[in-house]
DRENDO-1510 file (C-alpha; in Angstrom, 1 decimal, always signed):
<recs>
REC; n; res; u; v; w
REC; 1; MET; +0.0; +0.0; +0.0 .
REC; 2; ARG; +2.8; +2.4; +0.9 .
REC; 3; THR; +4.6; +1.6; -2.4 .
REC; 4; LEU; +1.5; +2.2; -4.4 .
REC; 5; LEU; +1.0; +5.6; -2.6 .
REC; 6; LEU; +4.6; +6.6; -3.4 .
REC; 7; LEU; +4.2; +5.7; -7.1 .
REC; 8; LEU; +1.0; +7.7; -7.2 .
REC; 9; ILE; +2.6; +10.8; -5.7 .
REC; 10; ALA; +5.6; +10.4; -8.1 .
REC; 11; GLY; +3.3; +10.2; -11.0 .
REC; 12; ILE; +1.3; +13.3; -9.9 .
REC; 13; SER; +4.6; +15.3; -9.4 .
REC; 14; LEU; +5.8; +14.4; -12.9 .
REC; 15; LEU; +2.5; +15.3; -14.6 .
REC; 16; PRO; +3.2; +19.1; -14.8 .
REC; 17; VAL; +6.6; +18.4; -16.4 .
REC; 18; LYS; +5.0; +16.2; -19.1 .
REC; 19; ILE; +2.3; +18.8; -19.8 .
REC; 20; SER; +5.0; +21.5; -20.0 .
REC; 21; ALA; +7.0; +19.4; -22.4 .
REC; 22; GLN; +4.0; +18.8; -24.6 .
REC; 23; THR; +3.2; +22.5; -24.6 .
REC; 24; THR; +6.7; +23.4; -25.7 .
REC; 25; LYS; +6.6; +20.8; -28.4 .
REC; 26; LYS; +3.3; +22.1; -29.5 .
REC; 27; GLN; +4.7; +25.6; -29.9 .
REC; 28; GLU; +7.7; +24.2; -31.9 .
REC; 29; THR; +5.3; +22.4; -34.3 .
REC; 30; VAL; +3.3; +25.5; -34.9 .
REC; 31; LEU; +6.5; +27.3; -35.9 .
REC; 32; GLU; +7.4; +24.4; -38.2 .
REC; 33; LEU; +4.1; +24.7; -39.9 .
REC; 34; GLN; +4.6; +28.5; -40.3 .
REC; 35; ALA; +8.0; +27.7; -42.0 .
REC; 36; GLN; +6.2; +25.2; -44.3 .
REC; 37; LYS; +4.0; +28.0; -45.5 .
REC; 38; GLU; +7.0; +29.9; -46.8 .
REC; 39; GLN; +8.4; +26.8; -48.4 .
REC; 40; VAL; +5.1; +26.2; -50.2 .
REC; 41; ILE; +5.4; +29.7; -51.8 .
REC; 42; LEU; +9.1; +29.0; -52.9 .
REC; 43; ASP; +8.2; +25.6; -54.3 .
REC; 44; GLU; +5.3; +26.9; -56.4 .
REC; 45; LYS; +7.4; +29.8; -57.7 .
REC; 46; GLU; +10.0; +27.3; -58.8 .
REC; 47; ALA; +7.4; +25.1; -60.4 .
REC; 48; LEU; +6.0; +28.1; -62.3 .
REC; 49; LYS; +9.5; +29.1; -63.6 .
REC; 50; ILE; +10.0; +25.5; -64.9 .
REC; 51; GLU; +6.6; +25.6; -66.6 .
REC; 52; VAL; +7.3; +29.0; -68.2 .
REC; 53; LEU; +10.7; +27.8; -69.5 .
REC; 54; ALA; +8.9; +24.8; -71.1 .
REC; 55; ILE; +6.4; +27.1; -72.8 .
REC; 56; ASN; +9.3; +29.3; -74.1 .
REC; 57; LYS; +11.0; +26.3; -75.7 .
REC; 58; ARG; +7.7; +25.3; -77.4 .
REC; 59; GLN; +7.5; +28.9; -78.7 .
REC; 60; GLU; +11.1; +28.9; -79.9 .
REC; 61; SER; +10.5; +25.6; -81.8 .
REC; 62; GLY; +7.5; +27.1; -83.6 .
REC; 63; GLU; +5.0; +24.9; -81.9 .
REC; 64; LEU; +3.3; +27.9; -80.3 .
REC; 65; THR; +2.8; +31.5; -81.5 .
REC; 66; ALA; +3.7; +34.4; -79.2 .
REC; 67; GLU; +0.1; +35.0; -78.4 .
REC; 68; GLU; -0.6; +31.3; -77.6 .
REC; 69; ALA; +2.5; +31.2; -75.4 .
REC; 70; SER; +1.4; +34.4; -73.5 .
REC; 71; VAL; -2.1; +32.8; -72.8 .
REC; 72; LEU; -0.5; +29.6; -71.5 .
REC; 73; LYS; +1.9; +31.5; -69.3 .
REC; 74; LYS; -1.0; +33.6; -67.8 .
REC; 75; GLU; -2.9; +30.4; -67.2 .
REC; 76; ALA; +0.1; +28.8; -65.5 .
REC; 77; ALA; +0.6; +31.8; -63.3 .
REC; 78; LYS; -3.1; +31.7; -62.2 .
REC; 79; LYS; -2.8; +28.0; -61.5 .
REC; 80; HIS; +0.2; +28.3; -59.3 .
REC; 81; ALA; -1.3; +31.3; -57.5 .
REC; 82; ARG; -4.3; +29.2; -56.7 .
REC; 83; ASN; -2.0; +26.3; -55.5 .
REC; 84; ILE; -0.3; +28.7; -53.1 .
REC; 85; GLU; -3.6; +29.9; -51.8 .
REC; 86; ASP; -5.1; +26.4; -51.3 .
REC; 87; LYS; -1.9; +24.9; -49.7 .
REC; 88; LEU; -1.6; +27.9; -47.3 .
REC; 89; ALA; -5.3; +27.4; -46.3 .
REC; 90; ILE; -4.5; +23.7; -45.5 .
REC; 91; LEU; -1.6; +24.6; -43.4 .
REC; 92; GLU; -3.6; +27.3; -41.6 .
REC; 93; SER; -6.3; +24.7; -40.8 .
REC; 94; LYS; -3.6; +22.3; -39.4 .
REC; 95; ILE; -2.4; +25.1; -37.1 .
REC; 96; ASP; -5.9; +25.9; -35.9 .
REC; 97; LEU; -6.6; +22.2; -35.3 .
REC; 98; LEU; -3.4; +21.8; -33.4 .
REC; 99; GLU; -4.0; +24.8; -31.2 .
REC; 100; ARG; -7.6; +23.7; -30.3 .
REC; 101; ASN; -6.6; +20.2; -29.2 .
REC; 102; ASP; -4.0; +18.4; -27.0 .
REC; 103; ALA; -1.2; +16.9; -28.9 .
REC; 104; ASP; +0.8; +13.7; -28.3 .
REC; 105; PHE; +4.3; +13.9; -29.7 .
REC; 106; GLU; +6.1; +10.6; -30.4 .
REC; 107; ASP; +9.4; +12.0; -31.7 .
REC; 108; ASP; +11.0; +15.2; -33.0 .
REC; 109; SER; +9.8; +15.0; -36.6 .
REC; 110; VAL; +6.2; +13.7; -36.6 .
REC; 111; PHE; +3.3; +15.0; -34.6 .
REC; 112; GLY; -0.3; +13.8; -34.5 .
REC; 113; ILE; -3.7; +14.7; -33.0 .
REC; 114; PHE; -5.7; +11.9; -31.6 .
REC; 115; ILE; -9.4; +11.7; -32.6 .
REC; 116; GLY; -10.9; +8.8; -30.8 .
REC; 117; LYS; -8.5; +5.9; -31.3 .
REC; 118; GLU; -7.1; +7.2; -34.7 .
REC; 119; LYS; -4.2; +9.5; -35.1 .
REC; 120; LEU; -4.1; +12.2; -37.8 .
REC; 121; GLN; -0.6; +12.8; -39.1 .
REC; 122; LEU; -0.1; +16.4; -40.0 .
REC; 123; GLY; +3.5; +16.9; -41.0 .
REC; 124; ASN; +7.1; +15.6; -40.9 .
REC; 125; ASP; +9.3; +18.4; -42.2 .
REC; 126; LYS; +11.5; +20.3; -39.7 .
REC; 127; LYS; +12.6; +23.7; -41.0 .
REC; 128; GLU; +14.9; +26.3; -39.4 .
REC; 129; VAL; +12.9; +29.4; -38.5 .
REC; 130; ILE; +14.5; +32.7; -39.5 .
REC; 131; TYR; +13.7; +35.5; -37.1 .
REC; 132; ASP; +13.3; +38.3; -39.5 .
REC; 133; ARG; +13.2; +37.7; -43.3 .
REC; 134; ARG; +13.8; +41.3; -44.5 .
REC; 135; THR; +14.2; +40.4; -48.2 .
REC; 136; THR; +11.9; +38.2; -50.2 .
REC; 137; SER; +11.7; +37.3; -53.9 .
REC; 138; ASP; +8.9; +36.8; -56.4 .
REC; 139; LEU; +8.1; +36.1; -60.0 .
REC; 140; VAL; +6.9; +39.0; -62.2 .
REC; 141; LEU; +4.5; +38.5; -65.1 .
REC; 142; ALA; +3.0; +41.3; -67.1 .
REC; 143; ILE; +0.9; +41.5; -70.3 .
REC; 144; GLY; -1.0; +44.2; -72.1 .
REC; 145; PHE; -1.2; +46.7; -74.9 .
REC; 146; ASN; +1.8; +48.4; -76.6 .
REC; 147; ASN; +2.2; +51.4; -78.8 .
REC; 148; ALA; +4.4; +54.4; -79.5 .
REC; 149; LEU; +4.0; +58.1; -78.6 .
REC; 150; ILE; +5.1; +60.0; -81.7 .
REC; 151; GLU; +6.3; +63.6; -81.4 .
REC; 152; GLY; +3.7; +66.0; -82.8 .
REC; 153; GLN; +1.0; +63.3; -83.2 .
REC; 154; SER; -1.8; +62.0; -81.1 .
REC; 155; LEU; -2.2; +58.3; -80.3 .
REC; 156; ASN; -5.1; +58.1; -82.8 .
REC; 157; ASP; -2.7; +59.0; -85.6 .
REC; 158; SER; -0.2; +56.3; -84.7 .
REC; 159; PRO; +0.8; +54.0; -87.6 .
REC; 160; TYR; +0.7; +51.1; -85.2 .
REC; 161; LYS; -2.5; +49.2; -84.4 .
REC; 162; ILE; -3.7; +50.0; -80.9 .
REC; 163; GLY; -5.4; +46.7; -80.2 .
REC; 164; GLY; -3.0; +44.6; -82.2 .
REC; 165; SER; +0.2; +45.8; -80.6 .
REC; 166; ARG; +1.0; +44.0; -77.4 .
REC; 167; PHE; +3.8; +43.5; -74.8 .
REC; 168; PHE; +4.8; +40.7; -72.5 .
REC; 169; GLU; +7.2; +40.8; -69.5 .
REC; 170; LEU; +8.7; +38.0; -67.4 .
REC; 171; GLY; +11.2; +38.5; -64.7 .
REC; 172; LEU; +12.4; +38.0; -61.1 .
REC; 173; ALA; +12.2; +40.6; -58.4 .
REC; 174; TRP; +13.5; +40.9; -54.9 .
REC; 175; LYS; +11.8; +43.1; -52.3 .
REC; 176; THR; +13.7; +44.5; -49.3 .
REC; 177; ARG; +12.2; +46.4; -46.4 .
REC; 178; VAL; +13.8; +49.8; -46.1 .
REC; 179; PHE; +13.2; +50.6; -42.4 .
REC; 180; THR; +13.9; +48.3; -39.5 .
REC; 181; ASN; +10.6; +48.6; -37.7 .
REC; 182; SER; +8.2; +49.5; -40.5 .
REC; 183; ASN; +7.2; +47.8; -43.8 .
REC; 184; PHE; +5.5; +50.8; -45.3 .
REC; 185; LEU; +8.3; +51.4; -47.8 .
REC; 186; ARG; +10.0; +48.6; -49.7 .
REC; 187; LEU; +12.7; +48.6; -52.4 .
REC; 188; LYS; +11.9; +46.3; -55.3 .
REC; 189; TYR; +14.5; +45.4; -57.8 .
REC; 190; GLY; +15.5; +42.6; -60.2 .
REC; 191; PHE; +15.6; +41.8; -63.9 .
REC; 192; SER; +13.0; +41.3; -66.6 .
REC; 193; PHE; +12.7; +40.2; -70.2 .
REC; 194; GLN; +10.4; +42.6; -72.1 .
REC; 195; PHE; +8.9; +41.7; -75.5 .
REC; 196; ASN; +7.4; +44.8; -77.1 .
REC; 197; GLY; +5.4; +44.3; -80.3 .
REC; 198; LEU; +4.2; +47.0; -82.7 .
REC; 199; LYS; +1.8; +45.9; -85.4 .
REC; 200; LEU; +1.7; +48.2; -88.4 .
REC; 201; ASP; -1.5; +49.4; -90.1 .
REC; 202; ASP; -2.5; +50.4; -93.6 .
REC; 203; ASN; -0.4; +47.7; -95.4 .
REC; 204; GLN; +2.9; +49.4; -94.2 .
REC; 205; TYR; +6.2; +47.9; -93.2 .
REC; 206; LEU; +9.6; +49.2; -92.0 .
REC; 207; VAL; +12.5; +49.8; -94.3 .
REC; 208; GLU; +16.1; +51.0; -93.4 .
REC; 209; GLN; +17.2; +53.9; -95.5 .
REC; 210; GLY; +20.8; +54.7; -94.5 .
REC; 211; ASP; +20.8; +55.6; -90.8 .
REC; 212; GLN; +17.0; +56.1; -90.7 .
REC; 213; THR; +14.0; +53.8; -90.6 .
REC; 214; VAL; +10.9; +54.7; -92.6 .
REC; 215; LEU; +7.5; +53.4; -93.4 .
REC; 216; GLU; +6.7; +52.2; -96.9 .
REC; 217; THR; +3.7; +50.6; -98.5 .
REC; 218; PHE; +4.2; +46.9; -99.2 .
REC; 219; PRO; +3.5; +45.9; -102.9 .
REC; 220; LEU; +1.3; +43.0; -101.9 .
REC; 221; ASN; -1.6; +42.7; -99.5 .
REC; 222; LEU; -0.2; +42.1; -96.0 .
REC; 223; ASP; -2.0; +39.8; -93.6 .
REC; 224; LYS; +0.5; +40.8; -90.8 .
REC; 225; SER; +3.2; +43.4; -90.4 .
REC; 226; LYS; +4.8; +43.4; -87.0 .
REC; 227; LEU; +8.0; +44.8; -85.4 .
REC; 228; ARG; +9.1; +43.1; -82.1 .
REC; 229; MET; +11.9; +44.3; -79.8 .
REC; 230; ASP; +13.2; +42.0; -77.1 .
REC; 231; HIS; +14.8; +43.8; -74.1 .
REC; 232; LEU; +16.7; +42.7; -71.0 .
REC; 233; VAL; +16.1; +45.4; -68.3 .
REC; 234; PHE; +16.8; +45.9; -64.6 .
REC; 235; PRO; +13.8; +47.6; -62.9 .
REC; 236; VAL; +14.0; +49.4; -59.6 .
REC; 237; HIS; +10.8; +50.5; -57.8 .
REC; 238; PHE; +10.0; +52.1; -54.5 .
REC; 239; GLU; +6.9; +50.3; -53.3 .
REC; 240; PHE; +4.5; +52.0; -50.7 .
REC; 241; GLY; +1.6; +50.5; -48.9 .
REC; 242; PRO; +0.3; +48.9; -45.7 .
REC; 243; SER; +1.1; +45.4; -44.5 .
REC; 244; THR; +0.1; +43.1; -41.7 .
REC; 245; LYS; +2.6; +41.8; -39.1 .
REC; 246; HIS; +2.6; +38.2; -38.0 .
REC; 247; THR; +4.6; +37.5; -34.8 .
REC; 248; GLY; +5.6; +34.2; -33.2 .
REC; 249; ASP; +7.8; +33.2; -30.3 .
REC; 250; ASN; +11.0; +33.4; -32.3 .
REC; 251; TYR; +10.1; +35.1; -35.6 .
REC; 252; PHE; +8.1; +37.8; -37.2 .
REC; 253; ARG; +7.0; +38.5; -40.7 .
REC; 254; TYR; +5.4; +41.3; -42.7 .
REC; 255; SER; +2.8; +40.4; -45.3 .
REC; 256; THR; +1.3; +42.5; -48.1 .
REC; 257; ARG; -1.2; +39.9; -49.2 .
REC; 258; ASN; -4.6; +41.4; -50.0 .
REC; 259; GLN; -3.1; +44.9; -49.4 .
REC; 260; PHE; -3.1; +48.0; -51.5 .
REC; 261; LYS; +0.3; +49.1; -52.8 .
REC; 262; ILE; +1.9; +51.6; -55.2 .
REC; 263; GLY; +5.2; +51.2; -57.0 .
REC; 264; LEU; +7.1; +54.0; -58.7 .
REC; 265; GLY; +10.5; +53.7; -60.4 .
REC; 266; GLY; +12.2; +53.0; -63.6 .
REC; 267; TYR; +14.4; +50.6; -65.5 .
REC; 268; ALA; +17.5; +50.4; -67.7 .
REC; 269; GLY; +18.9; +47.7; -70.0 .
REC; 270; PHE; +19.7; +46.5; -73.4 .
REC; 271; ASN; +18.0; +45.6; -76.7 .
REC; 272; LEU; +18.6; +41.9; -77.3 .
REC; 273; LEU; +16.8; +41.4; -80.6 .
REC; 274; THR; +14.8; +43.4; -83.2 .
REC; 275; ILE; +12.8; +41.4; -85.7 .
REC; 276; GLN; +10.2; +42.3; -88.3 .
REC; 277; LYS; +7.6; +39.7; -89.4 .
REC; 278; LEU; +5.6; +39.9; -92.6 .
REC; 279; LYS; +2.7; +37.5; -93.6 .
REC; 280; TYR; +1.2; +37.7; -97.1 .
REC; 281; GLU; +0.1; +35.7; -100.1 .
REC; 282; GLU; +2.1; +35.6; -103.3 .
REC; 283; ASN; +1.0; +33.6; -106.4 .
REC; 284; GLY; -1.5; +31.6; -104.3 .
REC; 285; ASP; +1.2; +30.6; -101.7 .
REC; 286; ASP; +1.3; +31.8; -98.1 .
REC; 287; ARG; +4.6; +33.6; -97.2 .
REC; 288; LYS; +6.1; +34.3; -93.8 .
REC; 289; ASP; +9.2; +36.5; -93.9 .
REC; 290; LYS; +11.3; +37.3; -90.8 .
REC; 291; PHE; +14.0; +40.0; -90.9 .
REC; 292; LYS; +16.4; +39.9; -87.9 .
REC; 293; GLN; +18.2; +43.2; -88.3 .
REC; 294; ASN; +18.8; +46.3; -86.2 .
REC; 295; PHE; +16.4; +48.7; -88.1 .
REC; 296; ASN; +18.4; +51.5; -86.4 .
REC; 297; THR; +16.7; +50.8; -83.0 .
REC; 298; ASN; +18.4; +52.0; -79.9 .
REC; 299; ASN; +20.6; +49.5; -78.1 .
REC; 300; PHE; +20.4; +51.1; -74.7 .
REC; 301; ILE; +16.9; +51.1; -73.1 .
REC; 302; TYR; +15.8; +53.2; -70.2 .
REC; 303; GLY; +12.5; +54.5; -68.9 .
REC; 304; LEU; +9.9; +55.1; -66.2 .
REC; 305; SER; +7.4; +52.6; -64.8 .
REC; 306; GLY; +4.8; +52.3; -62.1 .
REC; 307; TYR; +2.0; +50.1; -60.8 .
REC; 308; VAL; -1.1; +50.3; -58.6 .
REC; 309; ALA; -1.9; +47.0; -57.1 .
REC; 310; PHE; -4.2; +45.1; -54.7 .
REC; 311; GLY; -2.7; +41.9; -53.6 .
REC; 312; GLY; -0.7; +40.3; -56.4 .
REC; 313; THR; -2.5; +42.0; -59.4 .
REC; 314; ALA; -1.7; +45.5; -60.6 .
REC; 315; LEU; -2.4; +48.0; -63.3 .
REC; 316; TYR; +1.0; +48.5; -64.9 .
REC; 317; VAL; +2.4; +51.3; -67.1 .
REC; 318; LYS; +5.9; +51.6; -68.5 .
REC; 319; TYR; +7.3; +54.3; -70.8 .
REC; 320; ASP; +10.7; +54.3; -72.6 .
REC; 321; LEU; +12.5; +57.6; -72.4 .
REC; 322; ASN; +14.8; +56.5; -75.2 .
REC; 323; THR; +13.5; +56.8; -78.8 .
REC; 324; ILE; +12.7; +53.6; -80.7 .
REC; 325; PHE; +14.8; +54.6; -83.7 .
REC; 326; LYS; +18.1; +56.4; -83.2 .
REC; 327; ASN; +18.3; +58.9; -86.0 .
REC; 328; ASN; +14.8; +59.5; -87.2 .
REC; 329; PRO; +13.8; +63.2; -87.4 .
REC; 330; VAL; +10.6; +62.5; -85.5 .
REC; 331; ALA; +11.0; +60.9; -82.1 .
REC; 332; GLN; +9.0; +57.8; -81.3 .
REC; 333; ARG; +8.9; +56.3; -77.8 .
REC; 334; ASN; +7.4; +53.0; -76.7 .
REC; 335; ILE; +4.6; +53.0; -74.1 .
REC; 336; SER; +2.9; +50.0; -72.5 .
REC; 337; VAL; -0.3; +49.6; -70.4 .
REC; 338; GLY; -1.5; +46.3; -69.0 .
REC; 339; LEU; -1.8; +44.0; -66.0 .
REC; 340; ARG; +1.1; +42.9; -63.8 .
REC; 341; PHE; +1.1; +39.8; -61.6 .
REC; 342; ASP; +3.6; +39.5; -58.7 .
REC; 343; MET; +3.8; +36.1; -57.1 .
REC; 344; ASP; +5.1; +37.0; -53.7 .
</recs>
C-alpha cells in the first residue's frame, strides 16, 4: 500500500513536467508549420518558372505562337497562385486544429492529433525558422497593350494598331524592407525580359534607308506586319503601402497579401533582338518572312514605370525615355499599359 502511494505521488509530481514538455513541443510544431507556409510559396514559384521555360521552348521551336504562349503563361501563373492559396489554407487549418486540441508527440519529426483511437498525421518536415526575413523574392509576369508616342502626333494618328500591338514581360524581383521597424516602404529590384510588339497598319512595313528607318507601302496585301523588340532590363521601384505583421515566439513577418500598394520607379537595360515579321500571299502561296536586323533601333533602353496593385494583381504602365529609332527626325517612344502579376 505504501509503495502504491509513493508511485501515485511520483506520477502526480511528474505530470506538470510532461504537460509543460508537450506545450513546448506544440509551440515548436506550430513554428514548423509556419515555416512550411514559406516553403510552399518558394516551391510553387520554382514550379512556375520551370513551366514557363517549357512554354518558351515550345514557342522557340515554332509549336506555339507568341500570343498562344502568352495565354499559356498567364494560365500557368493563375494555377500556381491558386495552388499557393489552397496549400496555405490547408496549413492554416492544421495550425488551428493543433491549437484547439491536445497533442501527443512521439518524436522530433512527426506529430499527431488523436481523434478517438485514430491519429491524424499532420507533417514531418522540420525547418529552421529565420527570425526576420527582410528580403523576399517573387516572379513577375505582365501582359497588355503596346504602342508608340510620336512627337507632334496623337495616339489616334499612330501608324501602329492600338489593339494589335502588345507587350509581355517576365522576370524575377527581390523586395527589401527599407526601415527596420516598418514595412510601409520597400525597395523592389530585379531583372526582366520585355517583349514589345508594334503591329503596323495600312499595309505598311519598315525599311532601313541609311541611318533612318521609314514606313513604306508593301507591294502585296499584308496579312500581318509586326516589329518586335526584345529587351533585358533591370527595374527598380519604391513600393509603398500597408502590410500586416505576424509574430511568433522566435520570428516575425510582414505580409502585403490582400493589401493596396503603389510602385514608382524605372528601368534600364539592353536591346537583345529586333525582328520584323511579314505575312502575305504571293501567287497563291502563303509567305512568312522574318527580318532579324537592327532597323536602327536604340541598343540602350531606359524608362519610367509604375503600378497600382491590390494583392498580387496590378495596373501597370511603362514608358521608354529612349527613342525607338536612333536617327529618325521624328521621335517615337514606346509605351505599354497592362496587368502585372507579382507572385510574392
